[in-house]
PyMOL CGO cylinders between C-alpha atoms (Angstrom):
from pymol import cmd
from pymol.cgo import CYLINDER

trace = [
    CYLINDER, -6.79, -33.84, -51.78, -3.07, -34.60, -51.82, 0.3, 1, 1, 1, 1, 1, 1,
    CYLINDER, -3.07, -34.60, -51.82, -0.27, -32.13, -52.43, 0.3, 1, 1, 1, 1, 1, 1,
    CYLINDER, -0.27, -32.13, -52.43, 1.61, -32.50, -55.70, 0.3, 1, 1, 1, 1, 1, 1,
    CYLINDER, 1.61, -32.50, -55.70, 4.74, -34.62, -55.62, 0.3, 1, 1, 1, 1, 1, 1,
    CYLINDER, 4.74, -34.62, -55.62, 7.99, -33.51, -57.21, 0.3, 1, 1, 1, 1, 1, 1,
    CYLINDER, 7.99, -33.51, -57.21, 10.51, -35.79, -58.78, 0.3, 1, 1, 1, 1, 1, 1,
    CYLINDER, 10.51, -35.79, -58.78, 14.24, -35.51, -58.42, 0.3, 1, 1, 1, 1, 1, 1,
    CYLINDER, 14.24, -35.51, -58.42, 14.64, -34.59, -62.07, 0.3, 1, 1, 1, 1, 1, 1,
    CYLINDER, 14.64, -34.59, -62.07, 12.54, -31.46, -61.65, 0.3, 1, 1, 1, 1, 1, 1,
    CYLINDER, 12.54, -31.46, -61.65, 14.94, -29.87, -59.15, 0.3, 1, 1, 1, 1, 1, 1,
    CYLINDER, 14.94, -29.87, -59.15, 17.00, -27.08, -60.66, 0.3, 1, 1, 1, 1, 1, 1,
    CYLINDER, 17.00, -27.08, -60.66, 20.22, -26.01, -58.92, 0.3, 1, 1, 1, 1, 1, 1,
    CYLINDER, 20.22, -26.01, -58.92, 20.73, -22.32, -58.18, 0.3, 1, 1, 1, 1, 1, 1,
    CYLINDER, 20.73, -22.32, -58.18, 22.74, -20.46, -60.74, 0.3, 1, 1, 1, 1, 1, 1,
    CYLINDER, 22.74, -20.46, -60.74, 25.93, -18.71, -59.79, 0.3, 1, 1, 1, 1, 1, 1,
    CYLINDER, 25.93, -18.71, -59.79, 25.05, -15.20, -60.87, 0.3, 1, 1, 1, 1, 1, 1,
    CYLINDER, 25.05, -15.20, -60.87, 25.55, -11.91, -59.09, 0.3, 1, 1, 1, 1, 1, 1,
    CYLINDER, 25.55, -11.91, -59.09, 22.63, -9.62, -58.55, 0.3, 1, 1, 1, 1, 1, 1,
    CYLINDER, 22.63, -9.62, -58.55, 22.85, -5.87, -58.54, 0.3, 1, 1, 1, 1, 1, 1,
    CYLINDER, 22.85, -5.87, -58.54, 23.70, -4.45, -55.13, 0.3, 1, 1, 1, 1, 1, 1,
    CYLINDER, 23.70, -4.45, -55.13, 25.51, -7.56, -53.93, 0.3, 1, 1, 1, 1, 1, 1,
    CYLINDER, 25.51, -7.56, -53.93, 29.18, -7.01, -52.96, 0.3, 1, 1, 1, 1, 1, 1,
    CYLINDER, 29.18, -7.01, -52.96, 31.69, -8.47, -55.34, 0.3, 1, 1, 1, 1, 1, 1,
    CYLINDER, 31.69, -8.47, -55.34, 34.24, -9.39, -52.69, 0.3, 1, 1, 1, 1, 1, 1,
    CYLINDER, 34.24, -9.39, -52.69, 33.95, -11.01, -49.28, 0.3, 1, 1, 1, 1, 1, 1,
    CYLINDER, 33.95, -11.01, -49.28, 30.99, -9.91, -47.22, 0.3, 1, 1, 1, 1, 1, 1,
    CYLINDER, 30.99, -9.91, -47.22, 31.51, -6.82, -45.11, 0.3, 1, 1, 1, 1, 1, 1,
    CYLINDER, 31.51, -6.82, -45.11, 30.27, -7.08, -41.55, 0.3, 1, 1, 1, 1, 1, 1,
    CYLINDER, 30.27, -7.08, -41.55, 28.96, -3.93, -39.99, 0.3, 1, 1, 1, 1, 1, 1,
    CYLINDER, 28.96, -3.93, -39.99, 28.72, -3.63, -36.22, 0.3, 1, 1, 1, 1, 1, 1,
    CYLINDER, 28.72, -3.63, -36.22, 26.15, -1.53, -34.45, 0.3, 1, 1, 1, 1, 1, 1,
    CYLINDER, 26.15, -1.53, -34.45, 26.80, -0.33, -30.95, 0.3, 1, 1, 1, 1, 1, 1,
    CYLINDER, 26.80, -0.33, -30.95, 23.78, 0.27, -28.75, 0.3, 1, 1, 1, 1, 1, 1,
    CYLINDER, 23.78, 0.27, -28.75, 24.42, 2.41, -25.72, 0.3, 1, 1, 1, 1, 1, 1,
    CYLINDER, 24.42, 2.41, -25.72, 22.20, 1.62, -22.77, 0.3, 1, 1, 1, 1, 1, 1,
    CYLINDER, 22.20, 1.62, -22.77, 22.19, 4.19, -20.01, 0.3, 1, 1, 1, 1, 1, 1,
    CYLINDER, 22.19, 4.19, -20.01, 21.83, 2.89, -16.52, 0.3, 1, 1, 1, 1, 1, 1,
    CYLINDER, 21.83, 2.89, -16.52, 18.87, 4.95, -15.48, 0.3, 1, 1, 1, 1, 1, 1,
    CYLINDER, 18.87, 4.95, -15.48, 17.36, 5.11, -12.06, 0.3, 1, 1, 1, 1, 1, 1,
    CYLINDER, 17.36, 5.11, -12.06, 14.30, 2.96, -11.42, 0.3, 1, 1, 1, 1, 1, 1,
    CYLINDER, 14.30, 2.96, -11.42, 10.94, 4.57, -12.01, 0.3, 1, 1, 1, 1, 1, 1,
    CYLINDER, 10.94, 4.57, -12.01, 9.50, 6.33, -8.97, 0.3, 1, 1, 1, 1, 1, 1,
    CYLINDER, 9.50, 6.33, -8.97, 6.93, 4.42, -6.96, 0.3, 1, 1, 1, 1, 1, 1,
    CYLINDER, 6.93, 4.42, -6.96, 3.46, 5.79, -6.44, 0.3, 1, 1, 1, 1, 1, 1,
    CYLINDER, 3.46, 5.79, -6.44, 2.38, 3.56, -3.48, 0.3, 1, 1, 1, 1, 1, 1,
    CYLINDER, 2.38, 3.56, -3.48, -1.19, 3.48, -4.77, 0.3, 1, 1, 1, 1, 1, 1,
    CYLINDER, -1.19, 3.48, -4.77, -2.09, 0.07, -3.29, 0.3, 1, 1, 1, 1, 1, 1,
    CYLINDER, -2.09, 0.07, -3.29, -0.94, 1.10, 0.19, 0.3, 1, 1, 1, 1, 1, 1,
    CYLINDER, -0.94, 1.10, 0.19, -2.81, 4.41, -0.15, 0.3, 1, 1, 1, 1, 1, 1,
    CYLINDER, -2.81, 4.41, -0.15, -5.96, 2.59, -1.22, 0.3, 1, 1, 1, 1, 1, 1,
    CYLINDER, -5.96, 2.59, -1.22, -5.73, 0.30, 1.82, 0.3, 1, 1, 1, 1, 1, 1,
    CYLINDER, -5.73, 0.30, 1.82, -5.23, 3.30, 4.10, 0.3, 1, 1, 1, 1, 1, 1,
    CYLINDER, -5.23, 3.30, 4.10, -8.22, 4.99, 2.50, 0.3, 1, 1, 1, 1, 1, 1,
    CYLINDER, -8.22, 4.99, 2.50, -10.56, 2.01, 2.79, 0.3, 1, 1, 1, 1, 1, 1,
    CYLINDER, -10.56, 2.01, 2.79, -9.51, 0.42, 6.08, 0.3, 1, 1, 1, 1, 1, 1,
    CYLINDER, -9.51, 0.42, 6.08, -8.04, 3.19, 8.18, 0.3, 1, 1, 1, 1, 1, 1,
    CYLINDER, -8.04, 3.19, 8.18, -8.60, 6.83, 7.44, 0.3, 1, 1, 1, 1, 1, 1,
    CYLINDER, -8.60, 6.83, 7.44, -7.81, 8.90, 10.53, 0.3, 1, 1, 1, 1, 1, 1,
    CYLINDER, -7.81, 8.90, 10.53, -7.98, 12.65, 9.92, 0.3, 1, 1, 1, 1, 1, 1,
    CYLINDER, -7.98, 12.65, 9.92, -8.58, 11.92, 6.20, 0.3, 1, 1, 1, 1, 1, 1,
    CYLINDER, -8.58, 11.92, 6.20, -4.87, 11.13, 5.80, 0.3, 1, 1, 1, 1, 1, 1,
    CYLINDER, -4.87, 11.13, 5.80, -5.70, 8.04, 3.73, 0.3, 1, 1, 1, 1, 1, 1,
    CYLINDER, -5.70, 8.04, 3.73, -7.61, 10.22, 1.27, 0.3, 1, 1, 1, 1, 1, 1,
    CYLINDER, -7.61, 10.22, 1.27, -4.72, 12.69, 1.04, 0.3, 1, 1, 1, 1, 1, 1,
    CYLINDER, -4.72, 12.69, 1.04, -2.24, 9.85, 0.48, 0.3, 1, 1, 1, 1, 1, 1,
    CYLINDER, -2.24, 9.85, 0.48, -4.48, 8.40, -2.23, 0.3, 1, 1, 1, 1, 1, 1,
    CYLINDER, -4.48, 8.40, -2.23, -4.67, 11.79, -3.98, 0.3, 1, 1, 1, 1, 1, 1,
    CYLINDER, -4.67, 11.79, -3.98, -0.89, 12.17, -3.94, 0.3, 1, 1, 1, 1, 1, 1,
    CYLINDER, -0.89, 12.17, -3.94, -0.52, 8.62, -5.26, 0.3, 1, 1, 1, 1, 1, 1,
    CYLINDER, -0.52, 8.62, -5.26, -2.80, 9.44, -8.18, 0.3, 1, 1, 1, 1, 1, 1,
    CYLINDER, -2.80, 9.44, -8.18, -0.80, 12.63, -8.84, 0.3, 1, 1, 1, 1, 1, 1,
    CYLINDER, -0.80, 12.63, -8.84, 2.45, 10.63, -8.76, 0.3, 1, 1, 1, 1, 1, 1,
    CYLINDER, 2.45, 10.63, -8.76, 1.07, 8.12, -11.25, 0.3, 1, 1, 1, 1, 1, 1,
    CYLINDER, 1.07, 8.12, -11.25, -0.14, 10.90, -13.56, 0.3, 1, 1, 1, 1, 1, 1,
    CYLINDER, -0.14, 10.90, -13.56, 3.25, 12.64, -13.43, 0.3, 1, 1, 1, 1, 1, 1,
    CYLINDER, 3.25, 12.64, -13.43, 5.02, 9.36, -14.15, 0.3, 1, 1, 1, 1, 1, 1,
    CYLINDER, 5.02, 9.36, -14.15, 2.83, 8.73, -17.20, 0.3, 1, 1, 1, 1, 1, 1,
    CYLINDER, 2.83, 8.73, -17.20, 3.45, 12.30, -18.41, 0.3, 1, 1, 1, 1, 1, 1,
    CYLINDER, 3.45, 12.30, -18.41, 7.22, 11.78, -18.18, 0.3, 1, 1, 1, 1, 1, 1,
    CYLINDER, 7.22, 11.78, -18.18, 7.86, 14.14, -15.25, 0.3, 1, 1, 1, 1, 1, 1,
    CYLINDER, 7.86, 14.14, -15.25, 9.89, 11.76, -13.10, 0.3, 1, 1, 1, 1, 1, 1,
    CYLINDER, 9.89, 11.76, -13.10, 11.00, 14.40, -10.60, 0.3, 1, 1, 1, 1, 1, 1,
    CYLINDER, 11.00, 14.40, -10.60, 7.39, 15.48, -9.93, 0.3, 1, 1, 1, 1, 1, 1,
    CYLINDER, 7.39, 15.48, -9.93, 6.36, 11.83, -9.67, 0.3, 1, 1, 1, 1, 1, 1,
    CYLINDER, 6.36, 11.83, -9.67, 9.16, 11.21, -7.17, 0.3, 1, 1, 1, 1, 1, 1,
    CYLINDER, 9.16, 11.21, -7.17, 8.06, 14.21, -5.08, 0.3, 1, 1, 1, 1, 1, 1,
    CYLINDER, 8.06, 14.21, -5.08, 4.38, 13.22, -5.01, 0.3, 1, 1, 1, 1, 1, 1,
    CYLINDER, 4.38, 13.22, -5.01, 5.26, 9.56, -4.38, 0.3, 1, 1, 1, 1, 1, 1,
    CYLINDER, 5.26, 9.56, -4.38, 7.44, 10.56, -1.44, 0.3, 1, 1, 1, 1, 1, 1,
    CYLINDER, 7.44, 10.56, -1.44, 4.60, 12.65, 0.01, 0.3, 1, 1, 1, 1, 1, 1,
    CYLINDER, 4.60, 12.65, 0.01, 2.19, 9.74, -0.39, 0.3, 1, 1, 1, 1, 1, 1,
    CYLINDER, 2.19, 9.74, -0.39, 4.69, 7.44, 1.35, 0.3, 1, 1, 1, 1, 1, 1,
    CYLINDER, 4.69, 7.44, 1.35, 5.06, 9.83, 4.31, 0.3, 1, 1, 1, 1, 1, 1,
    CYLINDER, 5.06, 9.83, 4.31, 1.29, 10.18, 4.64, 0.3, 1, 1, 1, 1, 1, 1,
    CYLINDER, 1.29, 10.18, 4.64, 0.84, 6.41, 4.51, 0.3, 1, 1, 1, 1, 1, 1,
    CYLINDER, 0.84, 6.41, 4.51, 3.46, 5.88, 7.22, 0.3, 1, 1, 1, 1, 1, 1,
    CYLINDER, 3.46, 5.88, 7.22, 1.87, 8.56, 9.41, 0.3, 1, 1, 1, 1, 1, 1,
    CYLINDER, 1.87, 8.56, 9.41, -1.58, 7.01, 8.87, 0.3, 1, 1, 1, 1, 1, 1,
    CYLINDER, -1.58, 7.01, 8.87, -0.26, 3.58, 9.83, 0.3, 1, 1, 1, 1, 1, 1,
    CYLINDER, -0.26, 3.58, 9.83, 1.35, 4.94, 13.00, 0.3, 1, 1, 1, 1, 1, 1,
    CYLINDER, 1.35, 4.94, 13.00, -1.88, 6.71, 14.00, 0.3, 1, 1, 1, 1, 1, 1,
    CYLINDER, -1.88, 6.71, 14.00, -3.94, 3.56, 13.37, 0.3, 1, 1, 1, 1, 1, 1,
    CYLINDER, -3.94, 3.56, 13.37, -1.59, 1.41, 15.46, 0.3, 1, 1, 1, 1, 1, 1,
    CYLINDER, -1.59, 1.41, 15.46, -1.71, 3.96, 18.30, 0.3, 1, 1, 1, 1, 1, 1,
    CYLINDER, -1.71, 3.96, 18.30, -5.52, 4.09, 18.10, 0.3, 1, 1, 1, 1, 1, 1,
    CYLINDER, -5.52, 4.09, 18.10, -5.77, 0.28, 18.22, 0.3, 1, 1, 1, 1, 1, 1,
    CYLINDER, -5.77, 0.28, 18.22, -3.44, 0.11, 21.23, 0.3, 1, 1, 1, 1, 1, 1,
    CYLINDER, -3.44, 0.11, 21.23, -5.41, 2.83, 23.02, 0.3, 1, 1, 1, 1, 1, 1,
    CYLINDER, -5.41, 2.83, 23.02, -8.68, 1.04, 22.22, 0.3, 1, 1, 1, 1, 1, 1,
    CYLINDER, -8.68, 1.04, 22.22, -7.42, -2.20, 23.75, 0.3, 1, 1, 1, 1, 1, 1,
    CYLINDER, -7.42, -2.20, 23.75, -6.10, -0.37, 26.83, 0.3, 1, 1, 1, 1, 1, 1,
    CYLINDER, -6.10, -0.37, 26.83, -9.45, 1.41, 27.25, 0.3, 1, 1, 1, 1, 1, 1,
    CYLINDER, -9.45, 1.41, 27.25, -11.41, -1.82, 26.70, 0.3, 1, 1, 1, 1, 1, 1,
    CYLINDER, -11.41, -1.82, 26.70, -9.20, -3.67, 29.19, 0.3, 1, 1, 1, 1, 1, 1,
    CYLINDER, -9.20, -3.67, 29.19, -9.70, -0.95, 31.81, 0.3, 1, 1, 1, 1, 1, 1,
    CYLINDER, -9.70, -0.95, 31.81, -13.50, -1.09, 31.36, 0.3, 1, 1, 1, 1, 1, 1,
    CYLINDER, -13.50, -1.09, 31.36, -13.44, -4.86, 31.80, 0.3, 1, 1, 1, 1, 1, 1,
    CYLINDER, -13.44, -4.86, 31.80, -11.25, -4.47, 34.89, 0.3, 1, 1, 1, 1, 1, 1,
    CYLINDER, -11.25, -4.47, 34.89, -13.66, -1.95, 36.48, 0.3, 1, 1, 1, 1, 1, 1,
    CYLINDER, -13.66, -1.95, 36.48, -16.67, -4.12, 35.62, 0.3, 1, 1, 1, 1, 1, 1,
    CYLINDER, -16.67, -4.12, 35.62, -14.94, -7.08, 37.21, 0.3, 1, 1, 1, 1, 1, 1,
    CYLINDER, -14.94, -7.08, 37.21, -14.30, -5.05, 40.40, 0.3, 1, 1, 1, 1, 1, 1,
    CYLINDER, -14.30, -5.05, 40.40, -17.91, -3.91, 40.52, 0.3, 1, 1, 1, 1, 1, 1,
    CYLINDER, -17.91, -3.91, 40.52, -19.24, -7.43, 40.07, 0.3, 1, 1, 1, 1, 1, 1,
    CYLINDER, -19.24, -7.43, 40.07, -16.93, -8.83, 42.78, 0.3, 1, 1, 1, 1, 1, 1,
    CYLINDER, -16.93, -8.83, 42.78, -18.01, -6.18, 45.31, 0.3, 1, 1, 1, 1, 1, 1,
    CYLINDER, -18.01, -6.18, 45.31, -21.69, -6.93, 44.81, 0.3, 1, 1, 1, 1, 1, 1,
]
cmd.load_cgo(trace, "trace")
């Protein structure tokens, strides 16, 4: 099925008539000014870091507390309470940092303890 073809003689030029509502003189240009406020960035909730602290390292249940504050920060942000979201996000950040410091200290102490056990075992085996 082919589309219909039109001949040159069937073309009708547009008529020069004015429609109602069209300005009679030259076109008037209206300008619209949009004011964009430079707002602060949205507060962060640190939920990924809190989830990692909860799953991989959770000394003294600090990872769980950080995860709870992250969820609260996300809920406040969705509700439009940016100040509350900032406060809960800051608390989650502090808990995550404290959890990370405790985990690093525990790992260092574990390696020191393991090294001392190996050292004492080595001394015992040499003296036999």
